[in-house]
C-alpha positions as CSV (number, residue, x, y, z in Angstrom):
1,M,188.5,360.5,-29.3
2,L,189.5,356.9,-30.5
3,A,188.7,357.7,-34.1
4,W,190.7,360.8,-33.7
5,Q,193.7,358.8,-32.4
6,K,193.4,356.2,-34.9
7,W,192.5,358.2,-38.0
8,G,193.0,362.0,-37.2
9,N,196.6,362.5,-38.4
10,G,196.8,365.4,-35.6
11,A,194.2,367.4,-37.3
12,T,192.9,370.5,-35.4
13,P,190.4,373.3,-36.0
14,E,193.5,375.4,-37.1
15,S,195.1,373.1,-39.4
16,T,191.5,372.1,-41.1
17,G,189.9,375.5,-40.9
18,E,186.8,374.0,-39.4
19,K,185.0,374.6,-36.2
20,G,185.9,372.5,-33.3
21,D,182.6,371.0,-32.9
22,H,182.2,370.1,-36.5
23,L,185.8,368.8,-36.6
24,I,184.8,366.3,-33.8
25,G,181.6,365.5,-35.2
26,D,183.2,364.4,-38.3
27,F,185.1,361.8,-36.2
28,Y,182.2,360.7,-34.4
29,V,180.5,359.8,-37.8
30,L,183.9,358.2,-38.8
31,F,184.1,356.0,-35.7
32,N,180.3,355.0,-36.2
33,N,181.0,354.0,-39.9
34,K,184.2,351.9,-39.1
35,L,182.2,350.3,-36.2
36,K,179.3,349.6,-38.6
37,E,181.8,348.1,-40.9
38,E,183.2,345.6,-38.3
39,T,179.8,344.5,-37.0
40,E,178.5,343.8,-40.5
41,A,181.7,341.6,-41.1
42,L,181.1,339.6,-37.8
43,I,177.4,339.5,-38.8
44,A,178.3,337.9,-42.1
45,Q,180.3,335.4,-40.3
46,G,177.0,334.2,-38.3
47,L,177.0,336.4,-35.3
48,S,173.9,338.2,-34.0
49,K,174.0,341.8,-34.1
50,E,174.3,342.0,-30.3
51,E,177.3,339.5,-30.4
52,A,178.9,341.5,-33.1
53,E,178.8,344.8,-31.4
54,T,180.2,342.9,-28.0
55,K,182.9,341.2,-30.2
56,S,184.1,344.2,-32.1
57,P,187.5,345.2,-31.5
58,L,186.8,348.8,-32.0
59,M,184.0,348.8,-29.6
60,A,186.3,346.9,-27.1
61,E,188.9,349.6,-27.5
62,A,186.2,352.3,-27.0
63,R,185.1,350.7,-23.7
64,E,188.8,350.6,-22.7
65,M,189.1,354.1,-23.3
66,L,186.0,354.8,-21.3
67,R,187.4,352.7,-18.5
68,K,190.6,354.7,-18.3
69,W,189.0,358.0,-18.5
70,E,186.9,357.1,-15.5
71,A,189.8,355.8,-13.6
72,G,191.6,359.0,-14.4
73,D,194.3,358.1,-16.8
74,K,196.4,361.1,-17.4
75,E,197.0,360.5,-21.3
76,V,193.3,359.8,-21.9
77,R,192.2,362.8,-19.8
78,A,194.6,365.1,-21.6
79,L,193.3,364.0,-25.1
80,W,189.7,364.4,-23.7
81,E,190.4,368.1,-22.4
82,K,191.9,369.1,-25.6
83,M,189.3,367.8,-27.7
84,N,186.7,369.0,-25.3
85,N,188.2,372.5,-25.6
86,W,187.7,372.5,-29.3
87,V,184.2,371.5,-29.0
88,Y,183.2,374.1,-26.6
89,A,184.9,376.7,-28.4
90,G,182.8,375.8,-31.4
91,F,179.6,375.7,-29.3
92,D,180.5,379.2,-27.9
93,E,180.6,380.7,-31.7
94,T,177.1,379.2,-32.2
95,Y,175.5,380.4,-29.1
96,K,177.0,383.7,-29.6
97,M,175.5,384.2,-33.0
98,M,172.1,382.9,-31.5
99,G,172.4,385.5,-28.7
100,V,172.1,382.6,-26.1
101,D,173.9,382.2,-22.7
102,F,173.5,380.2,-19.9
103,D,173.6,380.9,-15.8
104,K,175.4,377.6,-15.2
105,I,176.5,374.6,-17.2
106,Y,176.5,371.1,-16.0
107,Y,178.9,368.8,-17.7
108,E,178.5,365.1,-17.6
109,S,182.2,364.6,-16.7
110,Q,181.5,366.4,-13.5
111,T,178.1,364.9,-12.6
112,Y,178.8,361.0,-13.2
113,L,180.6,360.4,-9.9
114,E,177.7,362.1,-7.9
115,G,175.5,359.5,-10.0
116,K,177.7,356.7,-9.3
117,S,177.6,357.3,-5.6
118,K,174.0,357.5,-5.5
119,V,173.7,354.2,-7.3
120,M,176.0,352.4,-5.1
121,E,173.9,353.9,-2.1
122,G,171.0,352.3,-3.7
123,L,172.9,349.0,-4.1
124,E,173.8,349.1,-0.4
125,K,170.2,349.6,0.6
126,G,168.9,346.9,-1.7
127,I,167.0,349.4,-4.1
128,F,169.1,348.1,-6.8
129,Y,170.8,344.8,-7.4
130,R,174.2,343.3,-8.9
131,R,174.1,340.9,-11.5
132,E,176.6,338.0,-11.6
133,D,178.7,340.0,-14.5
134,G,179.1,342.9,-11.9
135,S,176.8,345.1,-13.7
136,V,174.2,347.2,-11.4
137,W,170.5,347.3,-12.3
138,A,167.1,348.6,-11.3
139,D,164.2,346.1,-11.3
140,L,161.3,348.3,-12.3
141,T,158.9,345.8,-13.3
142,G,156.8,346.4,-10.4
143,E,156.1,349.7,-12.0
144,G,154.9,348.1,-15.5
145,L,158.4,348.7,-16.9
146,D,161.6,346.6,-17.3
147,E,165.1,346.2,-15.8
148,K,167.3,349.2,-16.3
149,L,171.0,349.3,-16.4
150,L,172.8,352.0,-14.1
151,L,176.5,350.5,-14.1
152,R,178.1,348.5,-16.9
153,A,180.2,345.3,-15.6
154,D,183.3,347.1,-15.8
155,G,181.9,349.8,-13.4
156,T,181.6,352.5,-16.0
157,S,178.3,354.7,-16.0
158,V,175.5,355.0,-18.3
159,Y,173.4,358.0,-19.3
160,M,170.9,357.3,-16.4
161,T,173.8,357.2,-13.8
162,Q,174.7,360.6,-15.0
163,D,171.4,362.2,-15.4
164,I,170.7,361.0,-11.5
165,G,173.8,362.9,-10.6
166,T,172.9,365.9,-12.4
167,A,169.5,366.3,-11.0
168,K,170.9,365.7,-7.7
169,L,173.2,368.6,-8.2
170,R,170.7,371.0,-9.8
171,F,168.2,370.6,-6.7
172,D,171.2,371.1,-4.4
173,D,172.3,374.4,-6.1
174,Y,169.1,375.9,-6.7
175,P,166.0,376.5,-4.4
176,I,163.3,374.9,-6.7
177,N,160.5,372.3,-6.5
178,K,160.4,371.5,-10.2
179,M,162.6,371.0,-13.0
180,I,161.7,370.9,-16.7
181,Y,163.4,369.1,-19.2
182,V,162.9,369.9,-22.8
183,V,163.5,367.0,-24.8
184,G,162.0,365.1,-27.8
185,N,159.3,362.3,-27.2
186,E,161.8,359.5,-28.2
187,Q,163.2,360.0,-24.5
188,N,159.6,359.7,-22.7
189,Y,160.7,356.3,-21.3
190,H,164.1,357.7,-20.2
191,F,162.6,360.5,-18.0
192,Q,159.8,358.3,-16.6
193,V,162.7,355.9,-15.5
194,L,164.7,358.8,-14.0
195,S,161.9,360.2,-12.1
196,I,161.1,356.7,-10.5
197,L,164.7,355.8,-9.6
198,L,165.1,359.3,-8.0
199,D,162.0,359.0,-5.9
200,K,163.2,355.2,-5.1
201,L,166.3,356.7,-3.9
202,G,164.3,358.8,-1.3
203,F,164.6,362.3,-3.2
204,E,161.4,364.2,-3.0
205,F,162.3,366.1,-6.1
206,G,161.9,363.0,-8.1
207,K,158.2,363.6,-8.5
208,G,159.3,367.3,-9.5
209,L,160.8,366.3,-12.7
210,V,158.8,367.2,-15.8
211,H,159.4,366.0,-19.3
212,F,158.1,368.6,-21.7
213,S,158.5,366.6,-25.0
214,Y,157.8,367.3,-28.5
215,G,157.4,365.3,-31.7
216,M,160.6,364.6,-33.6
217,V,161.5,366.5,-36.9
218,E,162.8,364.3,-39.4
219,L,164.2,364.6,-42.8
220,P,162.5,363.2,-46.0
221,E,164.8,360.4,-45.7
222,G,164.1,359.5,-42.3
223,K,165.2,360.3,-38.8
224,M,168.4,362.7,-38.2
225,K,171.4,361.0,-36.7
226,S,174.3,362.9,-35.6
227,R,176.6,359.7,-35.6
228,E,175.7,359.3,-39.1
229,G,176.0,363.0,-40.0
230,T,172.4,363.0,-41.2
231,V,171.4,366.4,-39.5
232,V,170.7,370.0,-40.2
233,D,173.6,371.8,-38.6
234,A,172.5,375.0,-36.5
235,D,175.5,376.9,-38.3
236,D,174.5,375.9,-41.5
237,L,170.9,376.8,-41.1
238,M,171.6,380.4,-39.6
239,A,174.0,381.0,-42.4
240,E,171.4,380.2,-45.1
241,M,168.6,382.3,-43.3
242,I,171.1,385.2,-43.2
243,S,172.1,384.9,-46.8
244,T,168.3,384.8,-48.0
245,A,167.2,387.4,-45.9
């Protein structure tokens, strides 16, 4: 969103002829490239990588935009809704080509509040703790793991917060006792932690989470990264398969 605001010049799927998800993906890559330039310049001045990422003006703007989004800022929400519609329209084209549909779609934008609510309940019960900077953490050293961030110092959520909320809503909505996540093995730790946190929060379904992981597929030059644009796009792959069939 921030990259489109700063460098998009009002570009739309209609004005560029691009699918909406591809257009927004381009700005995701652009943001990452601009951020990389800033952090590299700060590192050259003697800062560590972590310090550079913290002090990057671009990252500060992105964090402020996220804070405004979670606070319900009308302008930020309107921009987010417009760009989201572009992305989902693009996704729908791809799913239609694949013959895929869904019974229900859970959006992080609709589940993060549930996750934050459960984290705050855990904080009140002493399951989690707050650091001096205001951030909220789970201490998992007793489980042989480390400490896990659940809410940033500014109160905004992280992926784990959202996944707590999403898991809760899924088990509320459907009469199930097991949920299978089909996600690459680089997320083994994430789902191990999610299961433990849900169990700590008193949800019996925490033990019903199954991470069906698989080995990551890499390109000859290394790992695929959407933020760097080094991916095999589903639309391009299907188009090539059709042309060679």
